[in-house]
DRENPA-3360 file (N, C-alpha, C; in nm, 2 decimals, always signed):
BEGIN
1 = XXXXXXXX = +0.08/-0.12/+0.00/+0.00/+0.00/+0.00/+0.09/+0.12/+0.00 ~ +0.06/+0.21/-0.09/+0.14/+0.34/-0.10/+0.10/+0.43/+0.01 ~ +0.18/+0.53/+0.04/+0.14/+0.63/+0.14/+0.01/+0.70/+0.10 ~ +0.00/+0.73/-0.03/-0.12/+0.80/-0.08/-0.25/+0.71/-0.05 ~ -0.24/+0.58/-0.08/-0.35/+0.49/-0.06/-0.38/+0.48/+0.09 ~ -0.28/+0.48/+0.18/-0.30/+0.47/+0.32/-0.37/+0.60/+0.37 ~ -0.32/+0.71/+0.32/-0.38/+0.84/+0.36/-0.52/+0.85/+0.32 ~ -0.55/+0.80/+0.19/-0.69/+0.81/+0.14/-0.78/+0.72/+0.23;
9 = XXXXXXXX = -0.73/+0.59/+0.26/-0.81/+0.50/+0.34/-0.84/+0.56/+0.48 ~ -0.74/+0.62/+0.54/-0.75/+0.68/+0.67/-0.85/+0.80/+0.66 ~ -0.84/+0.88/+0.56/-0.93/+0.99/+0.54/-1.08/+0.94/+0.52 ~ -1.09/+0.84/+0.44/-1.23/+0.78/+0.42/-1.29/+0.73/+0.54 ~ -1.21/+0.65/+0.62/-1.26/+0.60/+0.75/-1.29/+0.71/+0.85 ~ -1.21/+0.81/+0.85/-1.23/+0.93/+0.94/-1.36/+1.00/+0.90 ~ -1.39/+1.01/+0.77/-1.51/+1.07/+0.72/-1.63/+0.99/+0.76 ~ -1.62/+0.86/+0.74/-1.73/+0.76/+0.78/-1.76/+0.77/+0.93;
17 = XXXXXXXX = -1.65/+0.78/+1.01/-1.67/+0.79/+1.15/-1.74/+0.93/+1.18 ~ -1.70/+1.03/+1.12/-1.76/+1.16/+1.14/-1.91/+1.16/+1.10 ~ -1.94/+1.10/+0.99/-2.08/+1.09/+0.95/-2.16/+1.01/+1.05 ~ -2.11/+0.90/+1.10/-2.17/+0.82/+1.20/-2.19/+0.90/+1.33 ~ -2.09/+0.97/+1.37/-2.10/+1.05/+1.49/-2.20/+1.16/+1.47 ~ -2.21/+1.22/+1.36/-2.30/+1.33/+1.33/-2.45/+1.27/+1.32 ~ -2.46/+1.16/+1.27/-2.60/+1.09/+1.27/-2.64/+1.07/+1.41 ~ -2.55/+1.02/+1.49/-2.58/+0.99/+1.63/-2.62/+1.13/+1.70;
25 = XXXXXXXX = -2.55/+1.23/+1.68/-2.58/+1.36/+1.73/-2.71/+1.41/+1.68 ~ -2.73/+1.39/+1.55/-2.86/+1.44/+1.49/-2.98/+1.37/+1.55 ~ -2.96/+1.25/+1.58/-3.08/+1.17/+1.64/-3.12/+1.24/+1.77 ~ -3.02/+1.26/+1.86/-3.06/+1.33/+1.99/-3.11/+1.47/+1.97 ~ -3.04/+1.54/+1.88/-3.08/+1.68/+1.85/-3.22/+1.69/+1.79 ~ -3.25/+1.60/+1.70/-3.38/+1.60/+1.63/-3.49/+1.57/+1.73 ~ -3.46/+1.47/+1.82/-3.57/+1.44/+1.92/-3.60/+1.56/+2.00 ~ -3.49/+1.62/+2.05/-3.51/+1.74/+2.14/-3.57/+1.86/+2.06;
33 = XXXXXXXX = -3.51/+1.88/+1.94/-3.56/+2.00/+1.86/-3.70/+1.98/+1.82 ~ -3.74/+1.87/+1.77/-3.88/+1.85/+1.73/-3.97/+1.85/+1.85 ~ -3.94/+1.78/+1.96/-4.02/+1.78/+2.08/-4.04/+1.93/+2.13 ~ -3.93/+2.00/+2.14/-3.93/+2.13/+2.19/-4.01/+2.23/+2.10 ~ -4.00/+2.22/+1.97/-4.07/+2.30/+1.88/-4.22/+2.27/+1.88 ~ -4.25/+2.14/+1.88/-4.39/+2.10/+1.89/-4.46/+2.15/+2.01 ~ -4.39/+2.13/+2.13/-4.45/+2.17/+2.26/-4.47/+2.32/+2.26 ~ -4.36/+2.39/+2.22/-4.37/+2.54/+2.23/-4.47/+2.60/+2.13;
41 = XXXXXXXX = -4.48/+2.53/+2.01/-4.59/+2.58/+1.91/-4.72/+2.55/+1.97 ~ -4.74/+2.43/+2.02/-4.87/+2.39/+2.08/-4.91/+2.49/+2.19 ~ -4.81/+2.53/+2.27/-4.84/+2.62/+2.39/-4.85/+2.76/+2.35 ~ -4.82/+2.79/+2.22/-4.82/+2.93/+2.17/-4.71/+3.02/+2.22 ~ -4.60/+2.96/+2.25/-4.48/+3.04/+2.29/-4.42/+3.12/+2.18 ~ -4.35/+3.23/+2.21/-4.28/+3.31/+2.11/-4.15/+3.24/+2.07 ~ -4.07/+3.31/+1.98/-3.95/+3.26/+1.93/-3.84/+3.22/+2.03 ~ -3.81/+3.32/+2.12/-3.70/+3.29/+2.21/-3.73/+3.18/+2.31;
49 = XXXXXXXX = -3.85/+3.17/+2.37/-3.87/+3.05/+2.46/-3.88/+2.92/+2.38 ~ -3.93/+2.93/+2.26/-3.94/+2.81/+2.18/-3.80/+2.75/+2.15 ~ -3.71/+2.84/+2.11/-3.58/+2.80/+2.08/-3.51/+2.75/+2.20 ~ -3.53/+2.82/+2.31/-3.46/+2.78/+2.44/-3.50/+2.64/+2.48 ~ -3.63/+2.61/+2.47/-3.68/+2.48/+2.51/-3.62/+2.37/+2.41 ~ -3.62/+2.40/+2.28/-3.57/+2.31/+2.18/-3.42/+2.28/+2.21 ~ -3.35/+2.38/+2.24/-3.20/+2.37/+2.26/-3.18/+2.29/+2.39 ~ -3.25/+2.32/+2.50/-3.23/+2.24/+2.62/-3.26/+2.09/+2.60;
57 = XXXXXXXX = -3.37/+2.07/+2.53/-3.41/+1.93/+2.51/-3.31/+1.86/+2.41 ~ -3.26/+1.93/+2.31/-3.16/+1.87/+2.22/-3.04/+1.83/+2.30 ~ -2.99/+1.92/+2.38/-2.87/+1.88/+2.46/-2.91/+1.76/+2.56 ~ -3.02/+1.77/+2.62/-3.06/+1.66/+2.71/-3.07/+1.52/+2.64 ~ -3.14/+1.52/+2.52/-3.15/+1.39/+2.45/-3.01/+1.35/+2.38 ~ -2.94/+1.45/+2.33/-2.81/+1.42/+2.28/-2.71/+1.36/+2.38 ~ -2.70/+1.42/+2.49/-2.62/+1.36/+2.60/-2.67/+1.23/+2.65 ~ -2.80/+1.22/+2.66/-2.86/+1.09/+2.71/-2.83/+0.98/+2.62;
65 = XXXXXXXX = -2.84/+1.00/+2.48/-2.81/+0.89/+2.39/-2.66/+0.85/+2.39 ~ -2.58/+0.95/+2.42/-2.43/+0.91/+2.44/-2.41/+0.84/+2.57 ~ -2.48/+0.87/+2.67/-2.45/+0.81/+2.80/-2.50/+0.67/+2.81 ~ -2.60/+0.63/+2.74/-2.66/+0.50/+2.75/-2.56/+0.39/+2.73 ~ -2.49/+0.39/+2.61/-2.39/+0.28/+2.59/-2.27/+0.29/+2.69 ~ -2.24/+0.41/+2.73/-2.12/+0.43/+2.82/-2.16/+0.37/+2.96 ~ -2.28/+0.40/+3.01/-2.33/+0.34/+3.13/-2.34/+0.19/+3.12 ~ -2.38/+0.14/+3.01/-2.39/-0.01/+2.99/-2.26/-0.07/+2.99;
73 = XXXXXXXX = -2.15/+0.01/+2.95/-2.01/-0.04/+2.95/-1.96/-0.05/+3.09 ~ -2.04/-0.01/+3.19/-1.99/-0.02/+3.33/-1.93/+0.11/+3.38 ~ -1.93/+0.22/+3.31/-1.87/+0.34/+3.36/-1.97/+0.41/+3.46 ~ -1.91/+0.46/+3.56/-1.99/+0.53/+3.67/-2.06/+0.65/+3.61 ~ -2.17/+0.69/+3.67/-2.25/+0.80/+3.62/-2.17/+0.93/+3.60 ~ -2.10/+0.97/+3.71/-2.02/+1.09/+3.70/-1.92/+1.09/+3.58 ~ -1.86/+0.98/+3.56/-1.76/+0.97/+3.45/-1.83/+0.97/+3.32 ~ -1.95/+0.90/+3.31/-2.03/+0.90/+3.19/-2.08/+1.04/+3.15;
81 = XXXXXXXX = -2.11/+1.12/+3.25/-2.15/+1.26/+3.22/-2.04/+1.33/+3.16 ~ -1.92/+1.32/+3.22/-1.80/+1.39/+3.17/-1.77/+1.34/+3.03 ~ -1.78/+1.21/+3.00/-1.75/+1.16/+2.86/-1.85/+1.22/+2.76 ~ -1.98/+1.22/+2.80/-2.08/+1.28/+2.71/-2.06/+1.42/+2.68 ~ -2.02/+1.50/+2.79/-1.99/+1.64/+2.77/-1.88/+1.66/+2.67 ~ -1.77/+1.58/+2.69/-1.65/+1.59/+2.60/-1.68/+1.55/+2.46 ~ -1.77/+1.44/+2.45/-1.79/+1.39/+2.32/-1.89/+1.47/+2.23 ~ -1.99/+1.53/+2.29/-2.10/+1.58/+2.21/-2.12/+1.74/+2.22;
89 = XXXXXXXX = -2.06/+1.80/+2.31/-2.09/+1.94/+2.34/-2.07/+2.03/+2.21 ~ -1.96/+2.02/+2.15/-1.93/+2.10/+2.03/-2.03/+2.06/+1.92 ~ -2.05/+1.94/+1.89/-2.13/+1.89/+1.79/-2.28/+1.94/+1.81 ~ -2.33/+1.92/+1.93/-2.47/+1.96/+1.95/-2.48/+2.11/+1.94 ~ -2.38/+2.19/+1.99/-2.38/+2.33/+1.98/-2.39/+2.38/+1.84 ~ -2.30/+2.33/+1.76/-2.30/+2.36/+1.61/-2.43/+2.33/+1.55 ~ -2.48/+2.21/+1.57/-2.61/+2.17/+1.52/-2.72/+2.26/+1.56 ~ -2.73/+2.30/+1.68/-2.84/+2.38/+1.74/-2.83/+2.52/+1.68;
97 = XXXXXXXX = -2.71/+2.58/+1.67/-2.69/+2.71/+1.61/-2.74/+2.71/+1.47 ~ -2.70/+2.61/+1.39/-2.74/+2.61/+1.25/-2.89/+2.58/+1.24 ~ -2.94/+2.48/+1.30/-3.09/+2.45/+1.28/-3.18/+2.56/+1.33 ~ -3.15/+2.62/+1.44/-3.24/+2.73/+1.49/-3.22/+2.85/+1.41 ~ -3.09/+2.88/+1.37/-3.07/+2.99/+1.28/-3.15/+2.98/+1.15 ~ -3.16/+2.87/+1.10/-3.23/+2.85/+0.97/-3.38/+2.87/+1.00 ~ -3.43/+2.81/+1.11/-3.57/+2.83/+1.15/-3.61/+2.98/+1.16 ~ -3.52/+3.06/+1.21/-3.54/+3.20/+1.22/-3.53/+3.27/+1.09;
105 = XXXXXXXX = -3.46/+3.22/+1.00/-3.44/+3.28/+0.86/-3.55/+3.24/+0.76 ~ -3.61/+3.13/+0.78/-3.72/+3.09/+0.69/-3.84/+3.17/+0.72 ~ -3.89/+3.25/+0.63/-4.00/+3.34/+0.65/-4.13/+3.26/+0.70 ~ -4.18/+3.29/+0.81/-4.30/+3.23/+0.86/-4.29/+3.10/+0.93 ~ -4.17/+3.05/+0.94/-4.15/+2.91/+1.00/-4.18/+2.91/+1.14 ~ -4.13/+3.01/+1.22/-4.16/+3.02/+1.36/-4.30/+3.05/+1.40 ~ -4.37/+3.11/+1.30/-4.51/+3.14/+1.33/-4.61/+3.04/+1.28 ~ -4.56/+2.94/+1.20/-4.65/+2.84/+1.15/-4.70/+2.74/+1.25;
113 = XXXXXXXX = -4.81/+2.68/+1.23/-4.87/+2.59/+1.32/-4.83/+2.44/+1.30 ~ -4.87/+2.35/+1.39/-4.83/+2.21/+1.38/-4.89/+2.14/+1.26 ~ -5.00/+2.20/+1.20/-5.06/+2.13/+1.09/-5.01/+2.20/+0.96 ~ -4.92/+2.29/+0.96/-4.87/+2.36/+0.85/-4.75/+2.28/+0.79 ~ -4.75/+2.27/+0.66/-4.63/+2.20/+0.59/-4.51/+2.29/+0.61 ~ -4.52/+2.42/+0.62/-4.40/+2.50/+0.65/-4.33/+2.47/+0.78 ~ -4.41/+2.44/+0.88/-4.35/+2.41/+1.01/-4.26/+2.28/+1.00 ~ -4.32/+2.18/+0.94/-4.24/+2.05/+0.93/-4.13/+2.06/+0.82;
121 = XXXXXXXX = -4.16/+2.13/+0.71/-4.06/+2.14/+0.61/-3.94/+2.22/+0.65 ~ -3.97/+2.33/+0.72/-3.86/+2.41/+0.77/-3.77/+2.34/+0.87 ~ -3.84/+2.27/+0.96/-3.78/+2.19/+1.07/-3.69/+2.08/+1.00 ~ -3.74/+2.01/+0.91/-3.67/+1.90/+0.84/-3.55/+1.96/+0.77 ~ -3.57/+2.07/+0.69/-3.46/+2.13/+0.62/-3.35/+2.18/+0.71 ~ -3.39/+2.24/+0.82/-3.29/+2.29/+0.92/-3.21/+2.18/+0.97 ~ -3.26/+2.07/+1.00/-3.19/+1.95/+1.05/-3.09/+1.89/+0.95 ~ -3.14/+1.89/+0.82/-3.05/+1.84/+0.71/-2.93/+1.93/+0.70;
129 = XXXXXXXX = -2.96/+2.06/+0.69/-2.84/+2.16/+0.68/-2.75/+2.15/+0.80 ~ -2.81/+2.14/+0.92/-2.73/+2.13/+1.04/-2.64/+2.00/+1.03 ~ -2.69/+1.89/+0.98/-2.61/+1.77/+0.96/-2.49/+1.80/+0.87 ~ -2.52/+1.85/+0.75/-2.42/+1.88/+0.65/-2.31/+1.97/+0.71 ~ -2.35/+2.07/+0.78/-2.25/+2.16/+0.84/-2.17/+2.10/+0.95 ~ -2.23/+2.01/+1.03/-2.17/+1.95/+1.15/-2.07/+1.83/+1.11 ~ -2.09/+1.76/+1.00/-2.00/+1.65/+0.96/-1.86/+1.70/+0.96 ~ -1.82/+1.81/+0.89/-1.68/+1.84/+0.89/-1.63/+1.89/+1.02;
137 = XXXXXXXX = -1.71/+1.95/+1.11/-1.67/+1.98/+1.24/-1.64/+1.86/+1.32 ~ -1.72/+1.75/+1.31/-1.69/+1.63/+1.38/-1.57/+1.56/+1.32 ~ -1.55/+1.57/+1.19/-1.44/+1.50/+1.13/-1.31/+1.57/+1.19 ~ -1.31/+1.70/+1.20/-1.19/+1.77/+1.25/-1.17/+1.74/+1.39 ~ -1.27/+1.73/+1.48/-1.26/+1.69/+1.62/-1.21/+1.55/+1.63 ~ -1.27/+1.46/+1.56/-1.23/+1.32/+1.57/-1.08/+1.30/+1.53 ~ -1.05/+1.37/+1.42/-0.91/+1.36/+1.37/-0.81/+1.41/+1.47 ~ -0.85/+1.48/+1.57/-0.76/+1.53/+1.67/-0.78/+1.46/+1.81;
145 = XXXXXXXX = -0.86/+1.35/+1.80/-0.88/+1.27/+1.92/-0.98/+1.33/+2.02 ~ -1.06/+1.42/+1.97/-1.16/+1.49/+2.05/-1.30/+1.46/+2.00 ~ -1.40/+1.52/+2.06/-1.54/+1.50/+2.02/-1.58/+1.36/+2.04 ~ -1.65/+1.30/+1.94/-1.70/+1.17/+1.95/-1.59/+1.06/+1.96 ~ -1.47/+1.09/+1.93/-1.36/+1.00/+1.95/-1.34/+0.96/+2.09 ~ -1.38/+1.05/+2.18/-1.37/+1.02/+2.33/-1.46/+0.91/+2.37 ~ -1.58/+0.90/+2.30/-1.68/+0.80/+2.34/-1.68/+0.67/+2.25 ~ -1.61/+0.68/+2.14/-1.61/+0.57/+2.04/-1.58/+0.43/+2.10;
153 = XXXX = -1.50/+0.42/+2.19/-1.46/+0.29/+2.24/-1.57/+0.22/+2.32 ~ -1.67/+0.30/+2.36/-1.79/+0.25/+2.44/-1.90/+0.21/+2.35 ~ -1.90/+0.24/+2.22/-2.01/+0.20/+2.13/-1.98/+0.07/+2.06 ~ -2.03/-0.04/+2.13/-2.01/-0.17/+2.07/-2.14/-0.23/+2.04;
% end
């Protein structure tokens, strides 16, 4: 194997790991984001409290999904919390900034109701864009032994 082939294989596997980590992050973020936006819209909340609820729930579910396999691997709760914070904080933060920023930029998205296609379309679009933006962030972090690389050994 040439150096170029080895570098390409390493880069490909790093990209695959980043995509996997971002999909994992997206799952937790999407659960929290959708639940938060649905509840806030149902309750008639304004933009700021809606986004605040969605962000809090996205972090909660994102960290929870990371902690489950870590706890199952026998790690103590306090250590599992630290691992989840190290593994997912940057990824969730980037994802939340992007998806909520898009929701604020799509005309009428934050004012639309639960039965409006605009509500669901803007939410889905924002999560797709957040995924695309967050993959290179996670690739960069994992390549430096940070982010999801911290938790990778517990995902069996």
